[in-house]
C-alpha positions as CSV (number, residue, x, y, z in Angstrom):
1,M,7.5,32.6,-16.2
2,I,11.0,30.9,-15.0
3,D,14.5,30.3,-16.7
4,I,15.4,26.9,-16.1
5,E,19.0,27.2,-17.0
6,Q,19.2,30.0,-14.5
7,L,18.6,27.7,-11.5
8,N,21.2,26.4,-9.2
9,F,20.7,22.4,-9.2
10,E,24.3,21.6,-7.8
11,K,23.5,22.2,-4.0
12,S,21.1,19.4,-4.0
13,D,22.5,16.7,-6.4
14,G,20.4,17.8,-9.5
15,L,17.0,18.7,-7.3
16,I,15.9,21.9,-6.2
17,P,13.3,22.0,-3.2
18,A,10.0,23.6,-4.2
19,I,7.4,25.4,-1.7
20,V,4.0,24.8,-3.0
21,Q,1.5,27.6,-2.0
22,D,-2.2,27.7,-2.7
23,A,-2.7,30.7,-5.1
24,Q,-6.2,31.5,-3.5
25,T,-5.6,31.1,0.3
26,D,-2.0,31.5,0.2
27,K,-1.7,28.9,2.7
28,V,1.6,26.5,2.2
29,L,0.5,23.0,1.0
30,M,3.6,21.1,0.7
31,L,7.3,20.9,-0.1
32,G,8.6,18.5,-3.1
33,F,11.7,18.4,-5.2
34,M,12.0,18.8,-8.9
35,N,14.9,18.3,-11.4
36,K,14.8,19.9,-15.0
37,E,12.4,17.6,-16.4
38,A,10.1,18.1,-13.5
39,I,9.8,21.9,-13.9
40,S,9.7,21.6,-17.9
41,K,6.6,19.1,-17.7
42,T,5.1,21.3,-14.9
43,L,5.3,24.3,-17.1
44,E,4.1,22.4,-20.2
45,E,1.2,20.5,-18.7
46,R,0.5,23.1,-16.0
47,K,0.2,20.4,-13.6
48,V,2.5,20.1,-10.7
49,T,5.5,17.4,-11.2
50,F,7.7,16.3,-8.9
51,F,10.9,14.1,-9.0
52,S,10.1,11.4,-6.3
53,R,13.4,10.4,-4.4
54,T,11.6,7.3,-3.0
55,K,10.4,6.0,-6.3
56,N,13.5,7.3,-8.3
57,R,11.0,8.9,-11.2
58,L,9.1,11.9,-12.3
59,W,5.7,12.1,-10.0
60,T,3.0,13.9,-11.2
61,K,0.7,15.1,-7.8
62,G,-2.7,13.5,-8.4
63,E,-1.5,10.8,-11.0
64,T,-3.6,8.3,-9.0
65,S,-5.7,10.2,-6.6
66,G,-7.1,12.9,-9.4
67,N,-6.0,15.7,-6.7
68,F,-4.0,17.5,-9.0
69,L,-2.2,21.1,-8.5
70,H,-2.7,23.1,-11.1
71,L,0.2,25.6,-11.9
72,V,-0.7,29.2,-11.4
73,S,2.9,30.7,-11.3
74,M,6.3,29.7,-10.5
75,K,9.3,31.8,-9.3
76,S,12.9,31.3,-8.1
77,D,14.4,32.8,-4.7
78,C,17.1,35.3,-4.6
79,D,19.7,32.5,-4.9
80,N,18.0,30.4,-7.8
81,D,18.2,27.6,-5.8
82,T,14.5,27.2,-4.2
83,L,11.2,27.3,-5.9
84,L,7.7,29.0,-5.0
85,V,5.0,27.0,-6.8
86,K,1.4,28.8,-6.5
87,V,-1.3,26.4,-7.5
88,N,-5.0,25.7,-7.7
89,P,-5.2,22.6,-5.7
90,V,-7.7,20.2,-6.6
91,G,-9.2,18.4,-3.3
92,E,-7.1,17.4,-0.4
93,V,-3.0,17.7,-0.8
94,C,-1.7,15.2,1.8
95,H,-1.9,11.5,1.3
96,T,-3.3,11.4,4.7
97,G,-6.5,12.9,3.7
98,S,-5.3,16.4,5.2
99,D,-5.7,19.7,3.2
100,T,-2.2,20.2,3.6
101,C,0.8,18.0,4.4
102,F,1.5,20.2,7.7
103,D,-2.2,19.2,8.7
104,E,-3.3,22.3,8.3
105,T,-7.0,23.4,7.2
106,N,-6.6,25.2,3.6
107,E,-9.3,28.1,4.4
108,A,-9.4,31.6,3.2
109,S,-9.8,34.2,5.9
110,N,-12.4,35.7,4.0
111,F,-15.3,33.6,3.3
112,L,-16.0,34.7,0.0
113,W,-12.4,33.1,-1.2
114,H,-13.4,29.9,0.8
115,L,-16.8,30.1,-1.3
116,E,-15.2,30.4,-4.5
117,R,-12.7,27.5,-3.6
118,V,-15.9,25.4,-3.1
119,I,-17.3,26.2,-6.5
120,Q,-14.1,25.5,-8.2
121,H,-14.0,22.0,-6.4
122,R,-17.2,21.3,-7.6
123,K,-16.5,22.2,-11.3
124,A,-13.5,20.0,-11.1
125,N,-15.2,17.3,-9.2
126,P,-19.4,17.2,-10.1
127,K,-21.6,15.9,-7.5
128,E,-24.9,14.5,-8.8
129,G,-27.8,16.4,-7.6
130,A,-25.8,19.3,-6.5
131,Y,-27.0,22.6,-7.9
132,T,-23.4,24.0,-8.7
133,S,-22.8,21.0,-10.6
134,K,-26.0,21.5,-12.5
135,L,-25.2,24.7,-13.7
136,F,-21.8,23.9,-14.8
137,E,-23.7,20.8,-16.5
138,R,-26.1,23.6,-18.4
139,G,-23.1,25.4,-19.7
140,M,-21.9,28.9,-20.2
141,N,-25.1,30.4,-21.3
142,K,-27.2,29.1,-18.9
143,I,-24.6,30.6,-15.9
144,A,-24.6,34.0,-17.8
145,Q,-28.6,34.0,-18.0
146,K,-28.5,33.2,-14.4
147,V,-26.2,36.2,-13.5
148,G,-28.6,38.5,-15.3
149,E,-31.5,37.3,-13.7
150,E,-30.1,37.7,-10.3
151,A,-29.1,41.1,-11.0
152,V,-32.6,42.4,-12.0
153,E,-33.8,40.7,-9.0
154,L,-31.3,42.7,-6.8
155,V,-32.2,46.0,-8.7
156,I,-35.9,45.4,-8.2
157,E,-35.5,44.5,-4.3
158,A,-33.1,47.8,-4.1
159,K,-36.1,49.8,-4.8
160,D,-37.9,48.4,-1.9
161,N,-37.6,48.8,2.0
162,N,-37.2,45.0,2.6
163,D,-33.6,44.4,4.0
164,V,-34.0,40.8,4.1
165,L,-35.1,40.1,0.4
166,F,-32.5,42.4,-0.6
167,L,-29.6,40.7,0.9
168,N,-30.8,37.5,-0.3
169,E,-30.9,38.8,-3.8
170,A,-27.6,40.2,-3.2
171,A,-26.2,37.0,-2.2
172,D,-27.5,35.0,-4.6
173,L,-26.0,37.6,-7.4
174,M,-22.7,36.9,-5.7
175,Y,-22.8,33.3,-5.9
176,H,-23.7,33.3,-9.4
177,Y,-21.1,35.7,-10.0
178,L,-18.4,33.5,-8.6
179,V,-19.8,30.3,-10.6
180,L,-19.5,32.4,-13.8
181,L,-15.8,33.6,-13.1
182,T,-14.9,29.7,-12.5
183,A,-16.7,28.5,-15.3
184,K,-14.7,31.6,-17.2
185,G,-11.3,30.2,-15.8
186,K,-10.8,33.2,-13.8
187,S,-11.4,34.0,-10.0
188,L,-11.6,36.8,-7.5
189,K,-8.0,37.6,-7.4
190,D,-8.4,38.4,-11.3
191,V,-10.9,41.1,-10.5
192,V,-9.1,42.1,-7.6
193,A,-5.9,42.7,-9.5
194,V,-7.9,45.0,-12.3
195,L,-9.3,47.0,-9.6
196,Q,-6.0,47.4,-7.6
197,E,-4.5,48.7,-11.0
198,R,-7.2,50.9,-11.8
199,H,-6.8,52.5,-8.4
200,K,-3.2,53.1,-9.1
201,E,-3.9,54.7,-12.2
202,K,-6.3,57.6,-10.1
């Protein structure tokens, strides 16, 4: 993913700025600083760890709040002195309670991406009585079964002329499909990447 030895830590006394970006929405979430140990721990544990200049120690984002930044990718810039860290965040990123440290709402421009984020959050933070949480509790077999059931119901409605019922079944299938992707540890971006690759081949 990245060669730590190629990074230039000299400009900032052993530290390197890390721009943190949401891998799903592309929203910039925060800026932190990393040293070699922080980068190594991030790559090993897949949870973003910084070097806290105020605490003078390594600090894993979410270690007290539970709002971890799950690593998706890490790249350096052309000068090897700045990092771009793409993540899947759990909950709010800023200590103020804001989605980002720039007081912005972290929403995708496409509602499907937003819905997927809600489902991912529900998986990481189960809510008693919530339907999505119940699905995750029941496990992969139940989730896959629901996708199959909704697909059959959509096919049945496609043969009739009731647009309301057809669209509702289509929405049910899409929702359960997103739950299945999340349960498998995948996302819409993973599926889009496959489609884009197929498109190139044509």
